[in-house]
C-alpha positions in Angstrom: -84.5 37.6 -25.9 -84.7 41.4 -25.3 -86.4 42.8 -22.3 -90.1 43.5 -22.7 -91.0 46.5 -20.6 -94.5 48.1 -20.6 -94.0 51.9 -20.0 -93.4 53.2 -17.5 -90.8 50.8 -16.2 -92.1 50.3 -12.6 -89.7 47.5 -11.5 -88.6 48.1 -7.9 -85.3 47.0 -6.5 -85.7 44.8 -3.5 -83.2 45.5 -0.7 -84.6 43.4 2.2 -84.0 40.2 0.3 -83.5 38.2 3.5 -87.1 38.7 4.4 -90.1 36.8 3.2 -91.4 36.6 0.5 -88.2 37.8 -1.2 -86.1 35.2 0.6 -87.9 32.5 -1.4 -86.9 34.0 -4.8 -83.7 32.5 -6.2 -80.9 33.4 -8.5 -79.7 30.5 -10.7 -76.1 30.1 -11.9 -76.3 27.5 -14.7 -73.5 25.6 -16.4 -74.6 23.8 -19.5 -73.4 20.5 -20.8 -71.2 22.3 -23.3 -69.6 24.3 -20.4 -71.4 27.6 -21.4 -72.7 29.7 -18.5 -76.2 31.1 -18.1 -78.3 32.8 -15.5 -81.9 32.4 -14.5 -84.4 32.8 -11.6 -86.7 30.5 -9.7 -88.8 30.1 -6.5 -88.5 27.8 -3.5 -91.7 25.7 -3.2 -90.9 23.6 -0.1 -88.0 22.6 2.1 -85.7 21.6 -0.8 -87.3 22.1 -4.2 -87.2 25.0 -6.7 -89.7 25.8 -9.5 -88.2 27.3 -12.6 -88.4 27.4 -16.4 -87.4 24.3 -18.3 -85.1 26.1 -20.7 -83.0 27.2 -17.7 -81.9 23.6 -17.0 -82.5 21.7 -20.3 -80.8 23.7 -23.0 -81.5 22.2 -26.4 -78.7 24.1 -28.2 -76.2 23.4 -25.5 -76.2 19.7 -24.9 -79.4 19.1 -23.0 -79.5 18.9 -19.2 -77.3 21.4 -17.4 -74.1 19.9 -15.9 -74.6 22.0 -12.7 -77.0 24.6 -11.2 -76.2 26.7 -8.2 -79.2 28.2 -6.4 -78.8 31.4 -4.3 -82.0 32.5 -2.5 -82.4 36.1 -1.6 -79.2 37.1 -3.4 -78.4 40.9 -3.2 -75.2 41.5 -5.2 -72.4 39.8 -3.2 -74.7 39.3 -0.2 -76.0 35.8 0.0 -78.1 35.8 3.3 -78.7 32.0 3.2 -75.7 30.8 1.3 -76.3 28.7 -1.7 -77.4 25.2 -2.6 -76.6 22.8 -5.5 -79.1 21.0 -7.6 -79.0 17.2 -7.3 -81.9 16.3 -9.6 -83.8 18.0 -12.4 -87.3 17.1 -13.6 -89.4 18.3 -16.5 -91.8 16.9 -19.1 -90.7 15.3 -22.4 -92.8 17.9 -24.0 -90.0 20.2 -23.2 -86.9 18.0 -23.2 -87.8 16.2 -26.4 -90.1 18.5 -28.3 -89.2 22.0 -26.9 -92.8 22.9 -26.6 -93.6 26.3 -24.9 -96.6 24.6 -23.3 -94.2 22.5 -21.2 -91.3 24.9 -20.5 -91.0 24.2 -16.8 -88.8 22.2 -14.3 -88.7 21.2 -10.7 -85.2 21.2 -9.1 -84.1 19.1 -6.1 -81.7 20.9 -3.8 -78.9 19.3 -1.7 -80.0 21.3 1.4 -83.0 22.0 3.5 -82.9 25.6 2.2 -86.7 26.2 2.4 -86.5 25.7 6.1 -84.5 29.0 6.3 -86.1 31.0 3.5 -89.8 30.0 3.6 -91.5 29.2 0.4 -94.4 30.3 -1.9 -97.6 28.3 -2.2 -99.1 27.0 -5.4 -102.5 27.4 -7.0 -104.4 26.2 -10.1 -107.8 26.9 -11.5 -109.6 26.6 -14.8 -108.2 29.0 -17.5 -111.2 31.5 -17.3 -110.8 32.0 -13.6 -110.1 35.6 -12.6 -106.9 34.7 -10.8 -105.3 34.8 -14.2 -106.5 38.2 -15.2 -106.4 40.0 -11.8 -103.4 41.6 -10.2 -100.2 39.5 -10.4 -96.7 39.8 -8.9 -93.3 38.6 -9.9 -89.7 38.9 -8.8 -86.4 37.7 -10.1 -83.0 38.8 -11.4 -83.4 40.7 -14.7 -80.2 40.9 -16.7 -80.8 44.4 -18.0 -80.5 45.9 -14.5 -77.5 45.8 -12.2 -76.0 43.0 -14.4 -78.6 40.6 -13.1 -77.1 40.6 -9.6 -80.0 42.4 -7.9 -83.5 41.3 -7.3 -86.4 43.3 -8.8 -90.1 43.0 -8.4 -93.1 44.3 -10.2 -96.9 43.9 -10.4 -99.4 44.2 -13.2 -102.6 42.6 -14.5 -103.0 39.3 -16.2 -104.2 39.1 -19.8 -105.6 35.6 -20.4 -104.8 31.9 -20.0 -105.3 28.7 -21.9 -104.7 25.2 -20.8 -101.0 25.4 -20.9 -99.8 29.0 -20.9 -100.5 32.3 -19.2 -100.1 35.8 -20.6 -99.5 38.8 -18.3 -98.6 42.5 -18.4 -95.5 42.1 -16.2 -92.2 43.7 -17.0 -89.6 41.0 -17.5 -86.2 40.6 -19.0 -83.7 37.8 -19.8 -82.3 36.4 -16.6 -85.7 36.4 -15.1 -86.8 33.3 -16.9 -88.1 30.9 -14.2 -89.4 33.7 -12.0 -92.7 32.9 -10.2 -95.8 34.7 -11.2 -98.1 34.8 -8.1 -101.3 36.1 -6.7 -101.6 37.7 -3.3 -104.8 37.8 -1.2 -103.4 39.9 1.6 -102.3 36.9 3.6 -101.1 34.2 1.2 -99.0 34.1 -2.0 -99.7 31.4 -4.6 -97.7 30.7 -7.7 -100.0 30.3 -10.7 -97.4 30.3 -13.5 -93.7 30.5 -14.4 -92.3 33.4 -16.4 -90.6 32.1 -19.6 -90.9 34.4 -22.6 -90.8 38.0 -23.6 -92.1 39.6 -26.8 -90.0 42.2 -28.6 -93.2 44.2 -29.2 -94.6 45.9 -26.1 -98.0 45.7 -27.6 -98.1 42.0 -26.6 -98.0 40.6 -23.1 -95.2 38.4 -21.8 -96.1 34.9 -21.0 -95.0 31.6 -19.4 -96.1 28.1 -18.4 -99.3 27.9 -16.4 -99.6 25.5 -13.5 -102.6 23.6 -14.8 -104.1 20.8 -12.8 -101.8 18.2 -14.4 -98.6 20.1 -13.5 -99.9 21.1 -10.1 -100.5 17.4 -9.3 -97.2 16.3 -10.8 -95.3 18.7 -8.6 -96.9 17.0 -5.6 -95.9 13.6 -6.9 -92.2 14.7 -7.4 -92.0 16.3 -4.0 -93.4 13.3 -2.3 -91.0 11.0 -4.1 -88.0 12.9 -2.7 -89.6 13.2 0.8 -90.0 9.4 0.9 -86.2 8.9 0.7 -84.8 11.6 2.9 -81.0 11.8 3.4 -78.6 13.7 5.5 -76.2 16.2 4.0 -72.9 17.1 5.8 -70.9 20.2 5.0 -68.5 22.6 6.7 -70.3 25.5 8.4 -67.9 28.1 6.9 -64.5 29.6 7.2 -65.5 31.9 10.0 -65.9 28.9 12.2 -62.6 27.3 11.3 -59.0 27.9 12.1 -55.6 26.5 13.3 -52.6 27.5 15.3 -49.7 28.1 15.3 -48.8 29.1 11.8 -45.2 28.0 12.1 -44.2 24.5 13.1 -41.2 22.2 13.4 -41.8 18.5 12.9 -41.8 16.2 15.9 -41.5 19.2 18.4 -44.5 21.3 17.5 -48.2 20.7 18.2 -50.9 22.0 15.8 -54.5 22.6 16.8 -57.2 22.6 14.2 -60.9 23.3 14.6 -64.1 23.6 12.5 -67.8 23.3 12.6 -69.7 20.6 10.7 -73.4 21.0 10.0 -76.2 18.7 8.8 -78.3 20.5 6.3 -80.1 17.4 5.0 -83.5 15.9 6.0 -82.5 13.2 8.4 -80.1 12.7 11.3 -76.8 10.9 10.9 -74.8 8.5 13.1 -71.1 8.2 13.5 -68.8 9.6 10.8 -65.2 10.8 10.6 -63.5 14.1 9.8 -59.9 13.8 8.5 -57.5 16.7 8.6 -54.8 17.2 6.0 -51.9 19.4 5.0 -51.9 20.2 1.2 -49.4 22.0 -1.0 -52.3 23.5 -3.0 -55.7 24.9 -2.3 -57.5 21.6 -2.8 -57.5 18.7 -0.4 -57.7 15.0 -1.2 -56.9 11.7 0.4 -53.5 11.7 -1.3 -52.5 14.8 0.8 -50.6 14.5 4.1 -53.0 13.0 6.7 -52.6 14.6 10.1 -55.3 12.8 12.0 -59.0 12.0 12.3 -61.8 13.1 14.6 -64.9 10.9 15.1 -68.3 12.6 15.4 -70.8 10.2 17.1 -74.1 11.8 15.7 -75.5 14.9 14.2 -79.2 15.9 14.0 -80.9 17.8 11.2 -80.3 21.6 11.2 -77.6 21.1 13.8 -73.8 21.6 13.9 -70.9 20.3 16.0 -67.3 21.3 16.5 -64.7 19.0 15.1 -61.1 19.3 16.4 -57.7 17.7 16.0 -54.6 18.4 18.0 -51.2 16.6 17.8 -47.5 16.7 17.1 -46.6 17.4 13.6 -45.1 14.1 12.2 -41.4 14.2 11.5 -42.0 13.0 7.9 -43.6 16.3 6.9 -41.1 18.1 4.6 -40.2 21.8 5.1 -42.5 24.1 3.1 -45.8 26.1 3.0 -49.0 24.1 3.4 -52.7 24.7 3.3 -54.8 23.2 6.1 -58.0 21.3 5.1 -60.3 18.5 6.0 -62.6 16.0 4.4 -65.9 15.1 6.1 -66.8 11.4 5.8 -63.7 10.6 3.7 -64.7 7.0 3.3 -68.2 8.0 2.0 -69.8 5.7 4.6 -72.8 8.2 4.8 -75.2 8.3 1.9 -75.9 12.0 1.4 -77.8 14.2 -0.9 -74.6 15.9 -2.0 -71.3 14.1 -1.8 -69.5 17.1 -3.4 -69.6 19.5 -0.4 -67.6 17.5 2.1 -64.2 19.3 1.6 -62.9 22.6 2.8 -59.5 24.3 2.8 -58.5 27.4 4.7 -57.3 29.6 1.8 -56.8 32.8 3.7 -53.5 31.6 5.4 -50.9 28.9 5.2 -48.8 27.0 7.7 -45.0 27.1 7.5 -43.3 23.8 8.3 -39.6 24.6 9.1 -37.7 21.7 10.6 -34.3 22.9 9.4 -32.2 24.6 12.1 -30.5 27.9 11.2 -26.8 27.8 10.4 -24.8 29.2 13.3 -21.3 30.7 13.4 -18.8 32.2 15.9 -16.7 35.2 15.1 -13.5 36.4 16.9 -10.0 37.4 16.0 -7.2 35.2 17.3 -4.1 36.8 18.8 -1.5 34.4 17.5 -1.8 30.9 16.2 -5.0 29.1 15.8 -7.6 29.6 18.5 -5.2 31.5 20.8 -6.7 34.5 22.5 -6.3 36.7 25.5 -8.8 37.8 28.1 -9.9 40.8 26.1 -10.7 38.9 22.9 -14.4 39.5 22.0 -16.7 36.8 20.7 -19.9 37.3 18.7 -22.4 34.7 17.5 -24.6 34.9 14.4 -27.1 32.7 12.6 -29.2 32.7 9.4 -32.0 30.6 8.2 -30.6 28.4 5.4 -34.1 27.2 4.5 -35.5 30.8 4.2 -38.5 29.9 6.2 -39.4 30.9 9.8 -36.2 32.8 10.5 -33.9 32.8 13.5 -35.7 32.7 16.8 -32.9 32.5 19.3 -29.1 31.7 19.7 -27.8 29.8 22.7 -24.3 29.3 24.0 -22.4 27.9 26.9 -18.7 27.9 28.0 -17.1 24.7 29.1 -19.5 22.9 31.5 -21.5 26.0 32.4 -25.2 26.5 31.8 -26.8 27.3 28.4 -27.6 30.9 28.1 -29.3 33.1 25.5 -26.9 35.1 23.3 -27.6 38.9 23.2 -24.3 40.7 22.9 -20.5 40.1 22.5 -18.7 38.5 25.3 -15.1 37.7 26.5 -13.4 35.0 28.7 -12.0 37.6 31.0 -13.3 35.9 34.1 -11.9 32.5 33.1 -8.5 31.0 34.0 -5.7 30.7 31.5 -5.9 27.4 29.6 -8.1 25.6 27.2 -11.8 26.4 27.0 -14.7 25.2 24.8 -17.6 27.4 23.6 -20.7 25.5 22.5 -23.4 27.4 20.5 -26.6 26.6 18.6 -29.7 28.4 17.1 
C-alpha cells in the first residue's frame, strides 16, 4: 500500500536507537513460504515476545505462515546494537489466518533469545472503545519503507480518531514497512501499546488504522506469554567473531600445534548443564559433522545471560591433506541440550583461512665439476636452492652439513677449501 502522510510530514529519524523506548522497536525481515522477502516492524512486549501485524507473518497470497522471521531491535542502518533474534513460534487468530479479517490482523512472535532483557519492552493497555486513550495523543515508531529504504527508524505522534471493538483509527503518518509498529500512549512515565498499525488509506482525508488490543486480545497475549514461560529452555550460541580466533595460520601435520578459542553464551531462559563444543576444519565456509574433526571441549555448565570461553589446542593430525581450510565449531553437536533454537549452534571464521602444508619443498645443489662426475677442487663453489612444489607456505629455511659435521643454515655459497683431499658428502634439506 502507498504511504499515507498527513501534511506536514513530521516523522522524525531516531538516532539513539539503542536507548529505551526505541530499543524495543524492531525491524522484521520476513521470508514467506514461497521464498519471497518482505519487511515489517514490531515491538518487544516481554523478555522474548514481539507484537506485530498478522499480515507480516501469515501471508495469504504467499503460502501462509512465513518460513523465517529475523527480528532486529533498535536497528539503525547497518548498526544492530543488540544483534538479532529468530522467531521460533508464531501465533494469531483464525480470524486472520483463515478469514483474513482486518479485525484480527495481529500476531505474537516467540523469539529464540531473551532479547527483552537487553532492550526493555513496552507495556500494554486496553479500555472500552469510547475511552479517551484512543482519541488523545498517540505515538508510533517503526521502519517506513519510503524513507532510507526502510533501514532507519522513524517516529511520529498525532491524535487518535476513534475506535470500535476490533480496530483503531489514528492520524499517524505511516508507510509500508511500518506494518506491525506499536501505537502507544505516554503518560509521562509509562508507555502502553493500545493498538497495532496495519493499514494505510490512499486518501489523506481518512485516518490510518490498525488492530486494537481489546480485552480479548489483551488477555490472550497474557495466556500465550505464560504458556511459553511455563516451559523455559536454554539457548546456546557463539558470542561473535570478535571473541574467536586461532593461531598459527600455517601448519604442518603431526609437527604443528593449533590453538582455537571462542566464547559461548546462553541467551535462553534457563541454565544448562554439561555440553560439548567440537572444532573442525572445513574446505568451505559452512561446518558440519562430516568435516574434519580436530577435537572437543567440554563445558560443565552455563547460566542464563552468561558466557564462557571454549578452547582446543593440539597437534594437527597427519591425516589432514594439504590445502586451505576454514576453522569452525559446533556447539552441542549431539543435540543433547533441548534449546529454543537449534539453528544457531554453528560458527565459521570466514575472515581468514588456515593453510595446511605438509609437503616439504624440493631442494637442489648447484655446482660446476672440474672434470668427471663430482670431481672438484678447493675453489669450487656450491649453492643450494629450494622451491615449494605444493605452492603453499613457501620455503622457510634450507639446512646443510658436510660429512659428519653439524647441520647449519644455508645463507650463501660455500666451498670445501678447508677440507682434505678425498671423498666428501654434502647433505641438504629444506
